[in-house]
N, C-alpha and C positions, 0 to 999 in steps of 0.2 A: 570440520570446523566445530568449535564448541557450541553447544546449544544456547548458552548465554549470549554469545556473540550473534548467533542467528536471530534470537529473540529480539535483541536490540536493533538489528537491521530491519526486522518486520515493524517494530514500533516506529523507527525513523521513517520508513516508507509510508506508513499510515499517517504519520504526522505531516509529512510533505504533502500528501494528497488532501489532508484536512485543510492545511494552509492554502493550498491551491483552490480548494472548494470555496473558502471564505473570500479570497482575493478576486477570484474570477466568477463569483456568483453562481456556482454550481456547474460550470462547464467541465467537459472531459479534458484530462491532461494527456498531451501527446507524449508517448514514450518512444525514445530513439530506437530505430530498427536494429541497431547493432548492440543493444544493451546486453543481450544474452552473451555476446562475445566479450564485451568490455567489462561487465560487472555481473557475472553469473549469479552471485549470491543475491543481488538486488532483484534480478529477474526471477529467481526462485521465490523470493519473498512476495513478489507480485502474484505469482501463481498460487502460493500458499494462502495469501489473504483472499484471493478470489474463491478458492475452494472453501474457505470459512465464511464466504459471503459477506466479508467486511468491505470488499471493493468489487466493482465490475471491471473486468480486464478482458479486452477484446482485441484480437489482431485482425486487421483488414488489409486490403491491397495497398492502401496508402499509409500504413503504419499501425502502431498499436496505441490503444487508448485505455486510460484507467480513470475511474470515478469512485469516490468513497460512497458507501451506502449509509443509510440511517444507522444500521448496526455498527458500522465502522466508526461513525461519529460518536456513538454511545461508548464504544470501547476506548477510543482515544481520550474522551473526557474522563473515563474511569482511571486511565493511566495518569492523567493530570491530577486527579484527586488522590492518587497514591493507592488506589484499590487494585486488587489482583485482576489482571486483564486476561481474557481468554485468547489473546493474540499468540501466545507461545504454546 
């Protein structure tokens, strides 16, 4: 997959988690257990963002959860301002 497309997926995932954070007042987002099979690129994006410490991503017995970090919020705000983001 082209790195530009991967970068956009990462930005989209981070944006989704930021919107969830705002709407749900900081709660963790439940990630479907079959996401790795249904949409592997999105799953890889979650792992990548966790490695960069832009999100917390944890798999537990009852599912996977993701939550944007303060660094992730700063990065997504930089994307909105048109600044170069360290997401890619």
